N, C-alpha and C positions, 0 to 999 in steps of 0.2 A: 694312474699315478701310483708310485712304489715308492718305498723306503729302504735305505741300503746303510748297513753299519758294520765296521771291521772291527775285531778285538785281535788283539796282537800277542802272540803265546810265545815263549823263548824256553829252549831246553839247550843241554850240552850232551851230544852223542858221539859215539865213532860208528865207523862204516868202513868197507873198502869195496871195491869193484873188481871182481874176480878176473872180467876180461879186459879189463883197462891195460894198456902198453904203457903207460907213464906212472908218474906219482902215485895215482889214486889207488892203483894196484895194492898200495901197502895200506896196513891199518894206521887210521888217523881220526881225527876228530873234529867236530864244528859247534860252533854257536849258533844251532838253527833257529830262525825266527820265523815262525808260521803266523799268517795273516789268515784269519777266517773272516771271511765275508758273507754277510747275511741280507736276505731281503725279506719285506712282507708288505703286503697292498695296505694293511690297516696297522695303525699304532694301537699298543694297548690303553688300558685306561689310566696309565701313569703318563702317556703321550711318548712310549718307546717301542721300537721296532720287538727287542727283549732286552731285559736286563744284560749288561756285559758279564756281569759276574755268573750267568748261568752258563755263558761261553766258557768261561774261566774254570768252572765246576766240572762242567760235564767234558768238554774237549780238554782243556788243560789237565783236570783230572787223569784223563786216558793217557795223554803224553808223559805225566808225570809217573805213571803206574808202568807203562809199557816201554817208553822211549830215553826218558832222560837220565842221564848217566848210565847208560848201556850202550851195547854195541848193537846195531841194527845190520844185519846180515843175509845174504841170498841163501836159501836153502843149498845144501851143497858146499857149503863153506868149510873147509877142515877144521877151522876155529871152534866151530860150534861143540865139538866134542869136548874141547878145553876148557872154553867156558861153562859149559854143562856140569864137567867134574870138579870144576873149582866153586860151583854153587856161583858163579857170577851172573849178573843181570844182563839178558841178550833179549832181541824179537827177531824174527825170521819174515821174509818175504819171499812170494814166489818170483819176485823179479830181482834185478840188481838195484841195490837201495841208492839209487841216483836221486837227484832233486825233485826231477820230473816224477817218478815213482813214489816218492814220499809224500810229493803232493796230492798224488790220485789217491793214495792210500788212505791217507787223511781225511779226504774228502769223502770217500763211502764211510769212513766212522763217524765223521760229523753228522752226515745225514742221517745215519742212524741214532746217533744220541740226541740230536736237536729234534728227531722226527715229530713228536709229540706236543712241540711248544708252537706250532703254527707258523714258523719261518721256511725259508729254502736258503740253502746252501749254495751261493752262486760261484765263490771262487774260494780257493784256498792257495796260497802263495808261501812257498817254502825257500827261505833265503838260506842258502847255504853257505855264504859271505857277503857281506855289506854290498858287494858290486855282481853278485851272480844269484839268480832266483829262477824259478820255474813257477807255472801257473795251473791249476787244474779247474777248469771254467765249466759252468754247466753240469750236466748229470754225468758223474764219471762211469 
């Protein structure tokens, strides 16, 4: 038997997809909703997989520091120099900042951040819009 919980974390961020041939080639933003799902074979002394607040503090804190109210761009995007020169917030990925790649990237980050808490990250869902999302399941 195992137990599973999910914590929802929300941020606002901008991105664009350099190789996209439609609207997403332009700089634009989303209200990203990340669902962080973790599992454990046992419950702690309080009867929980983990305190939801720990996920908020660790993973939510990382999101706030790195992605919230910033631009998430692929390395090589010409806008990076402008953002850097203006002292504006941005983060870079080695892959296009699609919902799929954001989910995969956050999955790796969440595993590293929660490694010492005795739980396993089993899924990260990245909702780019209310009706579009991507999942990163298992080990990224």
